[in-house]
N, C-alpha and C positions, 0 to 999 in steps of 0.2 A: 508536247501538246500541239505546237504549231504544225508539225508534220502530220499528225493524225487529223487535224482540222482541214489541212490541205487535201488529204485523201478523201475526206467526207465530201468536199466540194467536187473533186474530180469524179467521184463515184455517183454523185447526185446532182448533175448539172441543172435539173429542174428547180433546185433551191433558188436559183437566180432568175430563171424564166421557165414557167411550167410547159411552154411549148417545146422545150428541148427534149422532152421525153420521146418525141417523135423521131429524134435522131439517134436514139439508143440502138446499139448494135443488135441486140436481141429482137427488138421490135421491128427493125428494118429487115433482118433476116427472115423473120416470120412472114412479113409482107411479101417477100420474094418467093416463098415456098408455094408450090402449086397445091400441095396437100397439107392441110393444117388440122392438127388434133388438139382439142382444148379440153381441159378438165373443168367442166361446168360446175361440178360439186364444189370445187375450190373457188372459182371466180364468182359464183353466185352466193357464196356463204355470207351470212350476216355476222361479221366479226365483232366481238365485244372485248371487254377487258379480259386478258388472259394470255397464256402461253400456248401457241399453236405450233404443231410440228408437222413438217412435210418431208417425207422420206422417199427414196427411190434412187436408182443408179444414176451416174453422171450422164449428161447429155439427153436426159429423158424429158426435159422441159420445165424443171422446177424454177430455174432462174427466169426463164421467159414468162412464166406465170406471175412471178413477183412483179416484173416490169409491167405486165398487162394490168395487174391490180392497180399500180400507180397510174397508168394511162387512163383507166376507167374512172378513177375517183378524183384525180387532180384537177384543180382549177386555180385561178389567180389568187383566190383568197386562202387556199389551204396548202400551197405548194411546199411550205416548210414542215408539213405534217408527215412527210414520208422520208424515212431513212432506209437506204439500201446499202449493204456493205458485204463484200466477199471476205469471209473470215480467213481465207488462205493468206491474207495479208497480215494477220495477227499471230502472235506467238503464245500468249498466256491468257488465262482467265481474267487476269487483271487488265489486260488490254481490252477485253470485251467490256468490262465495267467502265473503263476510262472512255472508250468510244461512245457509249450511250450517254454518259454524263456530259461529255463535251458537246454532243449534239443537242441535248436538252438545254444546256446553258447558253448556247450561242445562236439558236434559231427560235424566233417567236412563233408560237403555235396557237391555234384556236380549234377546238373540237378534237375528234379522235386522232390519235397519233399512231402511225404504223412504224414499228421498228423491225426491219426485215434483215435478219442475219443469215446470209447464205453460206452453206457449207460450214456451219458452226462446229461440226464434228471434226474438222481439221485441227481444232484447238483442244488440247488435252484438258479435261475437267472443265470445259467451257460452261457446262450446266451449273456449276458452282457459281460462276459469274452471274448467271441469270437469277439464281437463288438469292444472291447478295442484293441485287437490284430490287427484286420483289419484296424481300424482307425489309428493305429500307424504304418501302413505300412508293417506289417508282413503278406504279402499276395503274393508277387511276386514269381512265381515258386512254390507256395504252394497249395496243395489240402487238404482242411479240409474235413474230413468225420466224421460226427456226427451221432451216433445211439441212439435210444431211444425206450423203451418199453412202453412209455406213451406219449400222445400228449400234456400233460399239459404244459411242458416247451417248446416243439417244436412249439406250436402255437405262441409263443412270437417272432419267427424269423421274421414274417411279420412286427411286431411292432418295433423290435430292429435292424433288419438288412435290412431295405429298401434300395435297390440300392447297397448293400454291398456283395451280394452273388456271384458276378462275373458270371462264367459259371455254378455255382452250380445248381443242380436240386434235386428233391426228388425221392427216391426209397421206395417202400413199400414191405416188406416181408410178404406175406400172407401164411396161411396154404396151404398145398399141395391140389390141386383140385382133384376131383374124376377122371377126365380125366388123369392127371399125375399119379395118384394112379394106374389106370388100365395100363397105358403105361409102367410104370417101371416094372410091373410083366409080361407083354406080349410084349416084345420088338420086336418080329417078326410080330406083327399084326399092320397093317397100320390103325391108327385111324382117318386119314384125310378123310373128305367127298369129294369124287371126284367131279370135276366140272360138270360132266353130270350124276352124281349118285343121284338118288332120296333118300330121307330120309328113305323110306321103304326098298329099296335095301341095303342101308348102314347098317341099323339095322339088316337085315337078314344076311349080310356078317359078321358083328362083332359077332352076337349071335351064328353063326355057329362055331366060333373058341374060344369064351370066354363065360364062365358062368357069364354074367353081373349081374344076381341077386345075385350070391354068392359074387362077388366083391362088390356090393352095400351094402350087409349086413355087410361085413367086414369093409367097409369104414364108415358106419353109426355108428359102434361101436368104431373104433380106431381113426377116424378123420384124420386130415391132418398135424399133428405135426411129423416131421421126426423121432425123437427119439421113439415116441410111435409106429409109423408105423413099424419101424425096429424090435422093441421088439415083437409086436403082430404077424407080418408075419413070424417071425423066431421061436418064442416060443409058439405061439397060445394063448397068455395071456398077460394081462397088469398087471405088478407087482406093489405091493404097493410102491416100491421104487420110481418109476416114478410118481405114483399117488401123493405121498407125496411131490415130487419135485415141481410139478405144483401147488399143494395146498400152499406150502410154498412161491412160487413166488407171489401168489395173496396176501397172508398174509403180505409179505414184502412190496408190493405196498400199501397196506392198511396203514401200519405203516408210510411209507415214506410220505404219503399224509395226515397224521393227521386224518385218519378216524378210526372208531371203528369196530372191527371185528364182534361183535354181530349184529350190524346194517347191515353190508354187508351180513351176513348169512340170516337175515330176508328178505332183499331185494332179494337175489338170490333164496330163497325158493319161494317167490311170483312170480318171473320171471319164474321159472320152471312150476309153476301151471298155468301161464297165456300165455305161448307160443301159438301163433296163435290167441289169443283174444286181442281185443283192450281194453285199460284201461286208466283211468284218474289218474293223480297223487293223487288226493283226495281219490279215492276209493282204490288205491294202498296203501296209508298211513293207511287207516282204516282197510283194510284186513290184513296188516302186523303188526298192533298194534303200528305203529310209531308215530301216532298223527299228525305230520305236513307234508303237501305236499311239503314244502320247503326242508325237509330232503330227501324225495324221489327224488326230482329233483336234488339235490346236489350229492347224492350217485349214481344215475343212470348215471349222466354225468361223474362222476369219473370212473365208470366201463366201460363206452364207451371210455373214453380217454385211458384206460388201455387195450383196444382191447378185452374185455371180452364179451360185449353185443353191439348190434346195436339197435337204436330206429328209427322207421320210422313213417312218418306223413301222415295225411289224406289229400287227394286231393279233394277239394270242387269244383264240377262242376258248381254249381249255381254261385259262385263267381269267378270261373275260376282261382283259386290259391290254393297254399298249405296253409292249416290252421294249424298253429303250436300250437294253443290253444286247439284244440279238442283232443280227445283221441289218444293215441299212441299205436303202437304194438312194442313188444320187442322180439328180437331173440338173441340166443347165436352165437358167432362168429366161433365156430367149433363144430362138432358133439361130439368130445371127452369130451367136457365140460359137457355134460349130464351125462357121467359116472363119471367124476371127482366130480361134485356137488352131485350126488347120494351117493357117498362115504363120502364126506366131511360133507354134511348136514344131511344125513339119515343113514350113516354107512353101506351102501350097497356096498360090494366088487364087482368090475367090473366082469361081467360074460356074455360072448357073447351068451350063451345058454338061459339066462334068460332075456337078455336086451330087446328083442322084443316080449315077450310073451303077452304084453298088446298092442292090435291093435290100441287103441286110442293114446298111447304114440308113437308108430311107425308112425302114421299118423301125429302127431305134429312134429316129427323129420323130416319127409319127407317135410312138408311145410317149416320148418326151412332151409332145404337144397335147396329148390326152391328159397327162398329169397337170400341165400348166393351166389348161382350161378348167379342170376339176378344182384346182386350187383357187382359181379366180372366182368360181361359183360358190364353193362350199367352205373354203378355208382349211378345215381339217381333212387331210388325205393320208391314208395309211395303205400298206400292202399286207398281204397275208401269206405266210409260208410256214405252215405247220405240217399237217398230213398232206394237205393240198396247197397249191399256190394260186393266188388271185392277184392280179396286177395292182388293183386299187380298190380300197374300201372307203366309202364316204357314208358314215352313219349306217343306215340300214340298206344301203345300195352298194352293189359291187360292179366293177367295170374291168373288162379285159380288152387289151389292144391287140387286134389281129389284122395287121395291114397286109392282106394277101388277097389274091383273086377269088379264092373259094374258102368258105368256112364250113368245116364238117363237125359233126357231133363230138369227135375225138378232141377237137380244139377247145371245147368248153366243158369237159367232164367235171373238172373241179368246180366250175361255176354252178353247175346243177345242184351241188350239195349245199350251196349257200342258202340260208333261210332268210331271204330278203329279195329285193328287186335285183334282177340280173340283166346286165347290159354288155354288149360287145361293140366296140368301135372298129369298123372294118375298112377295107379299101373301097368297096363299091356295093356291098350288100345292105339292103334295107328291108326290114320286116321283122316278124316274130316267129321263132321256132323253138319248140320245147319250153315255152315260157320265157325265152331269152329275147330281149329286144336288141336289134342290130341296127347300127347307124353308120353310114359312110363317114369317114373323118371330116370331109368337107362340109357335111351337114351338121355333124355333131358340134363343130366349132362355132356354128351360127346360133345354136340353141342356148337359151338362157336357163336360169335355174328353175323357173316355173314350168318350162317345157320338159324337164327331166324329172326323175323321181324326187319328191320332196325330201329335203335333207333332215336327217335325224341326228341327235347328239350321240356321242360315244356311249353314254349311259343307256340310251334307248337301244343302241346296237347290242350291247351286252345282254340286255333283258331279252331282246328278240332272239338272239343266238342261243339263249338258254332254254328256249321252248323246244319241246320234243315234237 
């Protein structure tokens, strides 16, 4: 107990003096950053009794936001109401229970209590510890905020905490979007599409003030991780220190989940080679030399749970449903990962001058970005490969990625057969042709959901596709 109590004090110096929150490493680092990205949905939320969950990859800002929450709410009268603890220091679910019980016993509190358990997913079956606390009445005037860099343990909340989360909701911390990347550099430019402003006039207005192509190239290289953005935009390079930091994070997740690094490397090498292509687990296993499709399935799910990759599935129009058994397409969850894996797997130091010398590689990265943007807007994203192939289907809208200088009718023959809204994301073409809307990638990534075709459910899609 003494050791755990000591760790509580060292992790929460504000318990003795509320002003010490200003000396917190994360708070000071944030103050030193030129470019600051905040999740206002999280910081402005009115927290109540319940279990809240915040997920997202490591180094995306979850810990910083917990500390900002303390900084925003703490004063001399309530400094004992905030417990922060990094659960990497704990080993079992019993440690989680003991930590909270020791804190509640040893510190006087008045008003709402915040129990913030960072990286709780690093402790196996940690959710059972939270269930024990809630079931034993340790929930009144208590806000539990649990964070995790993997959904492996978080997925158990539905199984272990049914009806026990109170007012708790989920927050997801995603990489910085291209729109926010542009906004933080050009704060004087209004990126909102006016109510009566056409997309064409909007694009002309923004392009007159900003070199969107330059910003796009920078974003495709450094991606949406705040630490990487700050380093690249201020120093014009991504240093090996940060490259190694993120590589080590993945290696740490591999070890925690009982996986083998050499197999992960084989899997990721094959993912890099197959971005934009559909592939089966069997062919993936054969091409990677892994032998078993079950190994591929297991490791890809692990990488998806760790927010490294996303798998999307085929929408079968004949059967009017998603076919989970057919080939899948796999994308990386941030552009920076292309540079990271190029270094880790092939020894290529990140270099923005060399990054896009290969037009095919840049075209693949462009399609990856189209997917990430659609996923952020609509959630459900599929592809279609039956008689014809379509890159992405979102409800009753279809999207093709054609990052090339010219787009001809032969490039979108399959799209014309789609009975819904038709869109192509291009390199530099803007307009409408044959009923197909075309957007340059740099414009497309600025548009929000209301600016694109309204999203429909998969059920609506099935009904619409069934019409003659």
